[in-house]
C-alpha positions in Angstrom: 0.0 0.0 0.0 2.8 2.5 0.8 4.2 2.1 -2.7 0.9 3.1 -4.2 0.7 6.2 -2.0 4.3 7.1 -2.8 3.8 6.9 -6.5 0.5 8.9 -6.5 1.3 12.3 -8.2 0.2 15.4 -6.2 -2.2 17.9 -7.8 -0.4 20.8 -9.4 -1.5 24.2 -10.7 0.2 26.5 -13.3 -0.7 29.8 -14.7 -1.9 29.8 -18.3 1.0 31.9 -19.8 3.7 29.7 -18.1 1.8 26.6 -19.3 1.8 27.8 -22.9 5.4 28.9 -22.8 6.6 25.7 -21.0 4.7 23.4 -23.4 6.5 25.1 -26.4 9.8 24.9 -24.6 9.5 21.2 -23.7 8.2 20.4 -27.2 11.2 22.1 -28.8 13.6 20.2 -26.4 12.3 16.7 -27.3 15.1 16.0 -29.7 17.9 17.3 -27.4 16.8 16.1 -24.0 13.9 13.7 -24.5 13.7 12.3 -20.9 13.5 15.8 -19.3 11.3 17.2 -22.0 8.8 14.3 -21.7 8.8 14.6 -17.9 7.9 18.3 -18.2 5.2 17.7 -20.8 3.7 15.0 -18.6 3.6 17.4 -15.6 2.0 20.1 -17.9 -0.6 17.6 -19.2 -1.9 16.9 -15.7 -1.7 20.4 -14.3 -4.7 22.5 -13.5 -4.4 25.9 -15.3 -5.4 29.0 -13.5 -5.2 32.8 -14.0 -2.2 34.3 -12.1 -4.6 36.1 -9.7 -6.1 32.7 -8.8 -2.9 30.8 -8.1 -2.2 29.9 -4.5 0.7 32.0 -3.1 2.5 28.8 -2.0 2.5 27.2 -5.5 5.7 26.9 -7.4 5.6 29.0 -10.6 8.4 30.2 -12.9 10.6 32.6 -10.9 9.5 31.2 -7.5 12.0 30.8 -4.8 11.5 27.2 -3.5 12.9 25.5 -0.4 12.7 21.7 -0.5 14.0 18.7 1.3 14.9 15.4 -0.2 14.4 12.0 1.3 18.2 11.6 1.7 18.3 14.7 4.0 19.5 17.0 1.3 17.8 20.4 1.6 18.1 23.3 -0.9 16.6 26.6 -1.8 16.5 27.4 -5.5 14.8 29.8 -7.9 13.0 28.1 -10.8 13.9 29.7 -14.1 13.9 29.2 -17.9 17.0 27.6 -19.3 18.7 30.8 -20.5 18.5 32.2 -16.9 19.9 29.1 -15.2 23.0 29.5 -13.0 23.6 26.6 -10.6 26.1 28.6 -8.5 23.5 31.3 -8.0 20.8 28.7 -7.1 18.9 29.4 -10.3 17.7 26.0 -11.6 16.3 25.4 -15.1 12.8 24.0 -15.5 14.4 21.8 -18.2 16.3 19.7 -15.6 14.8 16.7 -13.8 14.4 18.5 -10.5 13.1 21.7 -12.2 10.4 19.8 -14.1 9.4 18.0 -10.9 9.1 21.3 -9.0 6.7 23.2 -11.3 3.2 23.6 -9.9 3.8 22.0 -6.5 2.6 23.6 -3.3 4.0 23.7 0.2 3.8 20.3 1.9 3.5 18.3 -1.3 6.0 15.6 -2.2 7.0 14.1 -5.5 9.4 11.5 -6.8 11.9 12.6 -9.4 14.7 10.8 -11.3 18.2 12.3 -11.3 20.3 12.1 -14.5 21.7 8.8 -13.4 18.1 7.4 -13.1 18.1 7.2 -9.3 14.7 8.0 -7.8 14.5 10.7 -5.1 11.6 12.1 -3.2 11.4 15.7 -2.3 9.0 17.7 -0.2 8.3 21.4 -0.7 9.0 23.4 2.5 8.4 27.0 1.4 7.6 29.0 -1.7 8.3 32.7 -2.2 6.2 33.9 -5.2 7.9 35.2 -8.3 7.9 39.0 -8.7 5.7 39.7 -11.7 6.5 42.9 -13.7 
């Protein structure tokens, strides 16, 4: 029974503009990085789409600052960004990475399994979300 609960995907929510932009981005990346692009497309397909004003403040959107903890005790705070803005040293993680694709749309307290580039499965839990600053 625990395995079924662990594999159940949490509900996620994304704003319509990010959904459209991320779908195009993932589709264009299918040839270069198929595993990550397919993972992101899968997340986008199951996401509930909402207007920015209707998004919960604690949901991970593009530009959000996210603190999470992994099942191995690893804890990190990152900003979720588009690939051209990524900078690992500055804590800016691309949505086109395994962990970035897993983060999108999650809310505080939710957990999800994700595969690192070596294929190992990790489970992370969202601890806090600071909303993106929208211009």
